[in-house]
C-alpha positions, 0 to 999 in steps of 0.5 A: 867148833868145840873139842869134847871128851865123851866118857861112857862105858857104853859104846852105843851111848858114846856113839849117840853123843857123837852122832848128836854133836858131830854134825854141829861141827864139834870134835868128839873124842871118846873114852870107855871109862874114867881112867881112859878119860883122865889119860886123854884129858892129860894129853889133849885140851878139851872145851867140854867133858861129858861123862857117865857116873857109873863106870868100871875102873874109875867112875865119873866122880873120881875122874872129875876130881882128877880133872879138877886137880889139873891146872889145864881143867880150871874152868872147863865145863864138865857135864854128867850124862847118867841114869842117876837122879839121886839128889845126894849124888848130884850134890857129890858131883857138884862138890867134885866140880861138875858143871851140869847134869843131864839124865839119860835117856836124853833128847838130842836137842837137850844135849845140843842146848847144854853144849851150846850154853857151856862152850864158847867157840 
């Protein structure tokens, strides 16, 4: 199945994402902030990135801009999974290169549906 990068400063949120996606056969790699996520993305190929917006060190918007600057991330879907629901922030995310948006708390079936829609395995 897909190789997915999960970037969130909350260990429990990363674990929840993994618990939802791993049983479907997805390989989930975790990062605790945008800087760590960007470093992992430079070292490994991913089919999808799921990221929080508000994180220490490097936020999700900065990380997306960094990912989109990498030739290997052209066309790779990036989904925000965040408590933020402000339309202005959503526009910034779209401009940075985000593919989609899921608001926390999320339903497991909602996350699975988005992943299956965006990932071609």
